[in-house]
N, C-alpha and C positions, 0 to 999 in steps of 0.2 A: 504494498500500499504505499503511496506517495505521500510527503509529508503534508501535501495540500489538502490531502482526501479526509484528515483526521473529524471525526463527527462527533457532535454532541449527543445526538440521537440519530438512529439509523434515517439518512436520507435529508439530515440537514447540515449545513456547515457553523461552525461557532459564530454566535451572533455578532454584529458590529461591535457593541459594547464590550464583549469578552474578546474580541481582535484586537481593539485597542487597549484594553487592559492587558493584552498578552505583548504587544507591542513595547508598553512603557515598561514590562517587568523586563523582557529582554534588552532594551536600551540600557537600562539600569545595571543590569547584570554585567553586560559589556564593559561598561564604566568599573565597576567593582571588581571584575576579574583582573584587572590590571594593577590593584592594589597588593601590597605585601599581605600575606597569611592574617597576620595579627591584626591588621585593620579589617581584613574581610570578618574575620571572627566577631570584632569588637560592632560592626555595623549589623550583623545579622542578629547579635545578641541583643542590640538594643531593637531591630524591626520585630523581633517575636514578641516583644510585651505587650500583653493584652489580647494574644491570639489562644484560641483553643487548639487543641490538638488534631492535625487533619486525618482524617480517614484514608484508607488507601484509595479509594474510588475516586475522592476529591483530589488526591495529590496526582493519581494517574489521568485524570481529565485535564488538569493544569499542566502536567508533561506534555500531555498532547497538543494543548492550545499552543503551547511554546513553540513545539516543532512543525507546526502547522505556520506559524507567522515567521519563522526565522530559519534561515538556510543555515547559519553558522550552528544554532542550537540544535538543529536535526541531522548536523553532520558529527565529526568526531571533537567537537569544543565541548566536552563533557563539563569542565568548570564553568563555563557559562550557561550551559544547559540547566544544571543543576541550581546556580544560583538564581535565574529567572524562574524556575517552577517553584522555588521557596518564596520568591517575592510575589508572584502571583498568587500562590495560596494565601499569602498574607493580605494581599489586595480584598481577598475575600473573608477575611477574619479569620483563618485557620493557620497553623505552621506545623509542616512535618518534619522530620530530622535531617538536616543537611550534614552529610558526611564527606571527608575525603579521605584517602586512603593510599597505600602503597603495598606492592608484593616485589618478593625478590627474585622467583626464577619462573620466568625472565621477568627482570626489573619492568615496572610500569606502575604511573602514579593515574589515579582515577577519583573522580568526584560524583557521588549520586544522592539522590535522596530516599529517605525510607518513610514509611508511614506503617503502623499497626506492626511493628517489628520486621517488615520485611522491604526489600528493595523494590522501589516502584519503577516499573517497565523498563527495567535493565535486561538486555538481551544477554549479558555475561553473566557469571556468577560472581558475586562481590564477596563472596566468604572467604576468598583466597587474599583479600587484601587486608591489611592490619590498618584499621583507623588510626588516622593521625589527628584529626579535628573534626569534631562533631559539634552542631549546635541544635539540640533537641527541643521540644516545646518546654516553655517554661513550667514548672511545676508551681 
């Protein structure tokens, strides 16, 4: 399925307000992705204040909307995609867990989003990554 075919419900594209929100989140994520990790974590910890935990379905829908509106996020830019996903969730009043991690053999770094204790929409297994930074919903 092409990224532009992501659906809210069968037969419909994301609504215009939702596409605008997704573009806004993707743009903010692009800027945020250029910051050092400690600043990214600080911004996300501030952004999550007042949000309730995101359900898996909510986080997956946010990820799908992000990949529908952003070519970069639908490709190999996992950091920008994960940041945009949590920011879009936050615009809706929820917060999933944002994660970054590394694996050793073969070496790779990855960023992803989790909700209800499982990775959201990830094509690969994230269990092989050792989490380095996480920003879960605020308790």
